[in-house]
N, C-alpha and C positions, 0 to 999 in steps of 0.2 A: 745110587743116589744121580737119577736122571735129572734133567731139569724139567720142572713146571715148567706152567702158566696155563690161562686162564683162556677156558677155550672159545667165547662166544668172542664177535669182532665187534672193536668197541670204539665207538665212535671218537673220543678221545683218544687212547693213541694208545701208547704200552710200556710199561713202566718197569725199564729192568733192574730186581733189586738180587744185587752178591752177597750172599752171606752163606758159612757154613752151618751158622748155629741155628738148628731144624725147627727149636722153637720160638729165636725170635723172626726168623724165615716167613714161618706162618703166621704169626702177630699182625707181623710188615704187609705180608700179601693181603693177607682178612680183610687189616684194614682197608685199601685200596679195596677190595674188592665191592667190601660194605658200605665204604665213607665219602668216594671217587665215583668220577666220572671210567675212571682207567681201567686198562687191561692190566694185566702182568707180566713179565714169566722173573721166573727166581734162578737164578744160576747159584753153583754154591764154588764156583773158584773164581779163579780169572781163566783159563783157559774155555772154561764152561759160558761164560762170555763175549769169549771175540769172539766164540764160535753163533754164537747165538745171533751177534749182530751181522751177520751176514749178513744170513735172512730176514731179517731186520732193524727198522733206526727205529727205537728207543726216543721217545718225547721230555727221558729223565733220566735217569742214571740212581739209587739210592743203593749206597756201595760200606761195604765194612770196612773200618781200615787189619784189621787181626785177619788175611785165609791168606792160605795154605798157596802154597807156589810162588804169588809175587802179594807184596798187600796192593791196598786199596789205592794207595794214594802210584803204586808204578803200573796198576793194573787201569785208575786213572788216566795214566803221561798217553796209556799203548790205545787206550778208546778216545783219546782226547788228538793224536796221533794221526786217525782218520779221516778224511773227510769230507764226509758227508755225517760222521758225528760233533765236528771240530766243536760246530755251538751248542752242545746241550747241554743243555747244566746237572750238574750233579750237587747230592747231600751226601756227606761222612756220617756216617748214626755207628756208634764204636762207643764199645767204654776209653779208651784211650784214643788220643783223637792226637796224630803229626799240629800240632796250631799253626805252624810259621810254614807248611807245608801248602796246609787246606789255604790257608791266607796270601800266600803265590797267587794260588790257582784257582783266587772267588769258588773255594769251593760249603757251601751251607753244614755245619757244624755243630753236630745232635748229641750230646754226650748220651749215653746206654746207661741207667733209663730209659728215658728220653719218655715224653707229656705228651701224651694223642696232643692234643690242642697245635702243642704248640705241632708237633709232628706234620698235623694236618696243616695249620697253617705254610706251612714253610713246602709243599707239593699239589698247595693251592699257589704259589707263591710263582713257579720256577716251571710249573709244569703247564704251559703254557707251548 
């Protein structure tokens, strides 16, 4: 499993999607490509995500909570500890959301299975 990214240069910027379930990863990235002006980079774990942000600065993080190696909250904290990324907003899309941690960090939480229009509204609101 390497990382995947949409190849065209996107004026709107890139969304970093971190999701280890290939079906949900494909669903989220297809939504981004078809319904938003943004491109994406897809990582399947936190280590990959941290490598990706060394090369590029996403405008939004969409994180799963239950990830291999480190969970989505640990990953969020590590991403936000990077000076250039401390203002990047985040969404957590998961069947299990740790409500308190999500609220404390002002992450927009969304339960799987997610509502497509709600997901798009949240992306539109956060990705600026």
